[in-house]
N, CA, C and O atoms as a DFTB+ gen file, in Angstrom:
316 C
 N C O
     1  1       0.718      -1.189       0.090
     2  2      -0.267       0.107      -0.113
     3  2       0.903       1.413       0.238
     4  3       1.689       1.556       1.174
     5  1       0.638       2.156      -0.831
     6  2       1.321       2.917      -0.889
     7  2       0.669       4.592      -0.266
     8  3      -0.456       5.062      -0.433
     9  1       1.769       5.145       0.416
    10  2       1.189       6.316       1.149
    11  2       0.825       7.389       0.132
    12  3       1.132       7.280      -1.056
    13  1      -0.162       8.936       0.879
    14  2      -0.066       9.530       0.644
    15  2       0.965      10.110      -0.474
    16  3       2.050      10.160       0.104
    17  1       1.116      10.553      -1.756
    18  2       2.074      11.603      -2.272
    19  2       1.526      12.582      -2.691
    20  3       0.496      12.458      -3.353
    21  1       2.162      14.036      -2.369
    22  2       1.912      15.458      -3.371
    23  2       2.366      15.303      -4.621
    24  3       2.916      14.374      -5.212
    25  1       2.117      16.112      -4.838
    26  2       2.227      16.521      -6.336
    27  2       4.130      16.453      -6.500
    28  3       4.565      15.699      -7.371
    29  1       5.152      17.262      -5.632
    30  2       6.099      17.138      -5.398
    31  2       7.076      16.255      -5.387
    32  3       8.263      16.402      -5.679
    33  1       6.131      14.744      -4.806
    34  2       6.583      13.148      -4.300
    35  2       6.790      13.305      -3.383
    36  3       7.746      12.592      -3.082
    37  1       6.306      14.158      -2.190
    38  2       6.726      14.221      -0.913
    39  2       5.398      13.469      -0.098
    40  3       4.284      13.565      -0.613
    41  1       5.589      12.647       1.322
    42  2       4.436      12.187       2.289
    43  2       4.133      13.070       2.906
    44  3       4.922      13.524       3.735
    45  1       3.152      13.503       2.758
    46  2       3.024      15.308       3.789
    47  2       3.125      14.671       5.307
    48  3       2.967      13.455       5.412
    49  1       3.395      15.494       6.539
    50  2       2.937      14.821       7.577
    51  2       1.712      15.176       8.320
    52  3       1.492      16.382       8.209
    53  1       1.084      14.733       8.834
    54  2      -0.302      14.763       9.624
    55  2      -0.609      16.035       9.988
    56  3       0.343      16.177      10.755
    57  1      -1.426      17.511      10.071
    58  2      -1.720      18.242      11.137
    59  2      -2.981      17.892      11.253
    60  3      -3.699      16.942      10.939
    61  1      -3.119      19.573      12.137
    62  2      -4.658      19.270      12.581
    63  2      -5.496      20.535      12.227
    64  3      -4.872      20.952      11.252
    65  1      -6.436      21.322      12.406
    66  2      -6.565      22.617      11.931
    67  2      -7.680      22.558      12.992
    68  3      -8.285      21.496      13.141
    69  1      -8.044      23.827      13.872
    70  2      -8.793      24.378      14.881
    71  2      -9.501      24.807      14.094
    72  3      -8.892      25.379      13.189
    73  1     -11.061      24.805      13.954
    74  2     -12.032      25.689      13.790
    75  2     -12.438      26.558      14.094
    76  3     -13.668      26.598      14.062
    77  1     -11.873      27.500      14.463
    78  2     -12.265      28.696      15.856
    79  2     -13.393      28.857      16.135
    80  3     -13.708      28.935      17.322
    81  1     -14.386      28.961      15.078
    82  2     -15.528      29.826      15.235
    83  2     -16.329      28.705      16.153
    84  3     -17.039      29.188      17.034
    85  1     -16.290      27.070      16.030
    86  2     -16.438      25.886      16.619
    87  2     -16.032      25.854      17.889
    88  3     -16.822      25.235      18.602
    89  1     -14.870      26.390      18.583
    90  2     -14.061      25.914      19.840
    91  2     -14.701      26.464      20.831
    92  3     -14.950      27.665      20.721
    93  1     -15.203      25.635      22.243
    94  2     -15.377      26.779      23.157
    95  2     -14.604      26.234      23.973
    96  3     -15.413      25.684      24.719
    97  1     -13.227      25.906      24.509
    98  2     -12.063      26.191      25.165
    99  2     -12.228      24.808      25.927
   100  3     -11.308      24.749      26.743
   101  1     -12.999      23.701      25.998
   102  2     -13.406      22.719      26.876
   103  2     -11.538      22.468      27.136
   104  3     -11.158      23.058      28.147
   105  1     -10.688      21.893      26.566
   106  2      -9.505      21.544      26.725
   107  2      -9.831      19.900      26.766
   108  3      -9.160      19.154      27.478
   109  1     -10.656      19.535      26.139
   110  2     -10.759      17.637      26.193
   111  2      -9.237      17.414      25.461
   112  3      -8.328      16.687      25.861
   113  1      -9.272      18.358      24.154
   114  2      -8.306      17.936      23.087
   115  2      -7.050      17.753      23.813
   116  3      -6.460      16.673      23.829
   117  1      -6.684      18.690      24.349
   118  2      -5.381      19.325      25.356
   119  2      -5.346      17.758      25.879
   120  3      -4.479      17.125      25.277
   121  1      -6.150      16.894      26.949
   122  2      -6.023      16.326      27.492
   123  2      -5.799      15.031      26.997
   124  3      -5.353      14.160      27.745
   125  1      -6.113      14.765      25.575
   126  2      -6.204      13.327      25.375
   127  2      -4.891      13.087      23.889
   128  3      -4.609      12.159      23.131
   129  1      -4.484      14.279      24.061
   130  2      -3.439      14.732      23.158
   131  2      -1.792      14.048      23.390
   132  3      -0.898      14.748      23.867
   133  1      -1.584      12.735      23.019
   134  2      -0.432      12.269      23.041
   135  2       0.977      12.433      23.421
   136  3       1.787      12.051      24.265
   137  1       0.795      13.770      21.593
   138  2       2.133      14.478      21.954
   139  2       1.929      15.629      22.698
   140  3       2.868      16.405      22.523
   141  1       1.143      16.028      23.405
   142  2       0.950      17.335      24.195
   143  2       1.272      18.396      23.543
   144  3       1.858      19.265      24.189
   145  1       0.857      18.766      21.387
   146  2       1.283      19.613      21.228
   147  2      -0.436      20.826      21.084
   148  3      -0.790      21.592      20.188
   149  1      -0.906      20.558      22.051
   150  2      -2.454      21.180      21.372
   151  2      -2.260      22.138      22.861
   152  3      -1.877      21.576      23.888
   153  1      -2.561      23.586      22.839
   154  2      -2.792      24.054      24.093
   155  2      -4.331      25.477      23.821
   156  3      -4.874      25.872      22.789
   157  1      -4.476      25.727      24.823
   158  2      -5.594      27.183      24.924
   159  2      -4.720      28.608      24.430
   160  3      -3.871      29.106      25.170
   161  1      -5.045      29.156      23.134
   162  2      -4.334      29.964      22.865
   163  2      -4.712      31.162      23.351
   164  3      -5.774      31.096      23.971
   165  1      -4.174      32.349      23.288
   166  2      -4.500      33.901      23.632
   167  2      -5.459      34.746      22.536
   168  3      -5.516      35.960      22.731
   169  1      -6.112      34.275      21.556
   170  2      -7.057      34.901      20.637
   171  2      -7.904      34.392      20.785
   172  3      -7.865      33.162      20.799
   173  1      -9.368      35.240      21.012
   174  2     -10.801      34.621      21.763
   175  2     -11.736      34.761      20.083
   176  3     -11.845      35.875      19.571
   177  1     -12.264      33.660      19.476
   178  2     -12.906      34.066      18.942
   179  2     -14.297      34.893      19.272
   180  3     -14.552      35.331      20.394
   181  1     -15.167      35.042      18.108
   182  2     -16.483      35.551      18.170
   183  2     -17.344      35.498      18.873
   184  3     -18.198      36.370      18.716
   185  1     -17.574      34.432      20.032
   186  2     -18.007      34.444      20.891
   187  2     -17.532      34.463      22.499
   188  3     -18.372      34.326      23.389
   189  1     -15.941      34.666      22.823
   190  2     -15.218      35.499      23.431
   191  2     -13.794      34.222      23.721
   192  3     -12.632      34.350      24.105
   193  1     -14.775      32.842      23.235
   194  2     -13.922      31.631      23.929
   195  2     -12.108      31.883      23.350
   196  3     -11.877      32.134      22.167
   197  1     -10.993      31.762      24.384
   198  2     -10.253      31.506      23.940
   199  2      -9.782      29.909      22.826
   200  3     -10.214      28.820      23.203
   201  1      -9.064      29.972      21.760
   202  2      -9.794      28.718      20.848
   203  2      -8.216      27.835      21.104
   204  3      -7.069      28.283      21.124
   205  1      -8.619      26.730      21.241
   206  2      -7.220      25.086      20.613
   207  2      -6.252      25.900      20.099
   208  3      -6.496      26.993      19.587
   209  1      -5.383      25.515      20.189
   210  2      -4.299      25.867      18.943
   211  2      -3.168      24.681      18.967
   212  3      -2.873      24.273      20.090
   213  1      -2.543      24.119      17.913
   214  2      -1.446      23.537      17.908
   215  2      -0.127      23.938      17.859
   216  3       0.214      24.243      16.716
   217  1       0.850      24.060      18.807
   218  2       1.565      24.479      19.412
   219  2       3.165      23.911      18.707
   220  3       4.220      24.449      19.046
   221  1       3.112      22.786      17.721
   222  2       3.703      22.026      16.969
   223  2       2.924      21.148      16.036
   224  3       2.462      20.087      16.456
   225  1       2.779      21.467      14.990
   226  2       2.412      20.951      13.939
   227  2       3.524      19.570      13.400
   228  3       3.064      18.471      13.090
   229  1       4.736      19.830      13.376
   230  2       5.909      18.911      12.925
   231  2       5.488      17.398      14.118
   232  3       5.714      16.189      14.165
   233  1       5.083      17.985      14.568
   234  2       4.918      17.154      16.539
   235  2       3.958      15.614      16.030
   236  3       4.177      14.408      16.140
   237  1       2.689      16.553      15.367
   238  2       1.760      15.606      14.638
   239  2       1.629      14.453      14.167
   240  3       1.758      14.196      12.970
   241  1       1.252      13.303      15.400
   242  2       0.826      12.081      14.529
   243  2      -0.603      11.598      13.904
   244  3      -0.939      10.481      13.510
   245  1      -1.069      12.392      13.934
   246  2      -2.599      12.517      13.397
   247  2      -3.800      11.179      13.748
   248  3      -4.702      10.736      13.037
   249  1      -3.342      10.781      15.187
   250  2      -4.197      10.171      15.538
   251  2      -5.536      10.282      15.663
   252  3      -6.437       9.444      15.713
   253  1      -5.512      11.501      15.706
   254  2      -6.907      11.695      15.468
   255  2      -8.014      11.778      17.230
   256  3      -9.200      12.010      17.464
   257  1      -6.933      11.483      18.000
   258  2      -7.883      11.327      19.279
   259  2      -8.298      13.264      19.584
   260  3      -9.239      13.460      20.353
   261  1      -7.803      14.154      19.162
   262  2      -8.138      15.412      19.790
   263  2      -9.963      15.689      18.947
   264  3     -10.947      16.234      19.447
   265  1      -9.805      15.070      17.587
   266  2     -11.144      15.643      16.714
   267  2     -11.690      14.327      17.331
   268  3     -12.199      14.842      18.326
   269  1     -11.942      13.067      17.458
   270  2     -13.012      12.061      18.247
   271  2     -13.472      12.785      19.587
   272  3     -14.622      13.178      19.782
   273  1     -12.599      12.885      20.328
   274  2     -13.020      13.764      21.661
   275  2     -14.092      14.918      21.368
   276  3     -15.282      14.844      21.676
   277  1     -13.442      16.058      20.684
   278  2     -14.326      16.958      20.737
   279  2     -15.542      17.588      20.743
   280  3     -15.642      18.523      19.948
   281  1     -16.341      17.372      21.315
   282  2     -17.841      17.994      21.961
   283  2     -18.185      18.872      20.863
   284  3     -19.386      19.126      20.773
   285  1     -17.324      19.456      19.907
   286  2     -18.101      20.542      18.924
   287  2     -17.475      20.794      17.658
   288  3     -17.236      21.785      16.968
   289  1     -17.291      19.540      17.592
   290  2     -16.423      19.165      15.917
   291  2     -15.873      20.352      15.841
   292  3     -16.239      21.226      15.055
   293  1     -15.030      20.446      16.590
   294  2     -13.780      22.192      15.854
   295  2     -12.634      21.626      15.686
   296  3     -11.653      22.340      15.890
   297  1     -12.462      20.546      15.372
   298  2     -11.208      19.876      14.847
   299  2     -11.098      19.036      13.809
   300  3     -11.765      18.004      13.872
   301  1     -10.272      19.260      12.660
   302  2      -9.917      18.073      11.843
   303  2      -8.628      17.771      10.948
   304  3      -8.028      18.359      10.048
   305  1      -8.486      16.463      11.696
   306  2      -7.473      15.922      11.098
   307  2      -7.330      15.875      10.352
   308  3      -8.387      15.553       9.808
   309  1      -5.959      16.075       9.089
   310  2      -5.054      15.927       7.732
   311  2      -4.170      15.301       7.683
   312  3      -3.223      15.756       8.325
   313  1      -3.967      14.228       7.099
   314  2      -3.156      13.153       7.200
   315  2      -2.673      13.050       5.704
   316  3      -1.890      12.162       5.367
């Protein structure tokens, strides 16, 4: 089975995307991340919540635990 390869022939690293307008900074993603690369940022969304941010995308292993536990479906994982 061949891994996903981009146009340059590189295998892209996994990454997460936090959809800020949905995040309510509950912190569940922070607790389940095995690499401990998610934290609460210092920028508030339109609802006044300080949203989760990935502080080191290079360390993301793409496990998807953060997206699975998020009650607001505010995290997307790209592999």
